[in-house]
C-alpha positions in Angstrom: 39.2 63.5 -50.3 40.5 60.5 -49.0 42.5 58.5 -52.4 40.5 55.1 -53.6 41.8 52.3 -56.6 40.4 52.6 -59.8 37.3 50.9 -60.1 39.9 49.5 -63.2 41.2 47.5 -60.4 38.6 47.1 -58.2 36.2 45.7 -61.1 39.4 43.5 -62.0 39.6 42.1 -58.4 36.4 41.1 -58.3 36.6 39.6 -61.7 39.3 37.3 -60.9 37.7 36.6 -57.3 34.9 35.5 -58.9 36.9 33.0 -61.9 39.0 31.4 -59.3 35.7 30.6 -56.9 32.7 30.1 -57.8 30.8 29.2 -54.5 32.1 32.0 -52.7 29.8 35.0 -52.6 31.6 38.2 -53.1 30.0 42.0 -51.7 31.8 44.9 -53.1 32.9 47.2 -50.4 31.7 50.8 -52.2 34.4 53.3 -49.8 33.2 56.8 -52.0 31.2 58.4 -49.3 33.8 57.8 -46.6 36.0 59.1 -48.8 34.1 62.2 -49.6 33.0 61.8 -52.7 29.7 62.8 -54.1 26.5 60.1 -54.5 27.2 60.2 -58.4 30.6 58.4 -57.8 29.1 55.7 -55.2 26.6 54.7 -58.0 29.1 54.5 -60.4 31.0 52.5 -58.7 28.0 50.4 -57.6 27.0 49.5 -61.0 30.5 48.9 -62.6 30.7 46.5 -59.3 28.0 44.6 -60.2 28.5 44.1 -64.0 31.9 43.0 -62.9 29.9 40.2 -61.1 29.7 41.2 -57.6 27.4 39.4 -56.3 26.5 42.3 -53.6 27.5 46.0 -52.2 28.5 46.9 -48.6 27.9 50.6 -48.3 28.3 52.5 -45.8 29.0 56.4 -44.2 30.9 57.9 -41.7 27.9 60.8 -41.0 26.4 60.9 -37.9 22.8 60.2 -39.4 21.7 58.3 -42.0 20.4 60.8 -44.8 23.1 59.4 -47.0 22.5 56.1 -46.9 18.7 56.5 -47.7 19.7 58.3 -50.4 22.1 56.1 -51.9 19.4 53.2 -51.4 16.9 55.2 -53.3 18.7 56.0 -55.9 20.0 52.9 -56.0 16.3 51.4 -56.2 15.5 53.6 -59.4 19.1 52.7 -61.4 18.9 48.9 -61.0 15.0 48.8 -60.3 14.9 45.9 -57.5 14.1 46.0 -54.0 17.4 47.6 -52.2 17.5 44.9 -50.0 18.1 42.1 -52.2 21.8 43.4 -53.0 22.8 45.4 -50.4 23.9 44.3 -46.7 24.1 47.1 -43.6 27.1 47.1 -41.8 25.7 46.3 -38.1 25.0 50.2 -36.8 23.0 52.4 -34.6 21.4 53.1 -38.4 20.7 49.7 -39.3 16.8 49.5 -37.3 16.2 52.6 -39.4 17.2 51.2 -42.7 15.9 47.6 -42.5 12.6 49.9 -42.1 13.5 51.6 -45.4 
């Protein structure tokens, strides 16, 4: 597994960014899936970053299919009780058309 910044350190960076620039939107990039962690870790980080003040999250995967992203989106919608597209941004990739129709 790839080493990631601690959740606490990342949240501190978000909080500092929000405190110092109220006009800037902050999207937290979640590397958990790419780094070899599971969905639970990705969800834990998404919730923590949201609580720290992130305006949205940026989730991605290194898998060849979008299945891992779809699973995250389903879990995120259930946990947050929101439409995933309201707070999630997707990097342009071969999956964007499929995910936009999610």
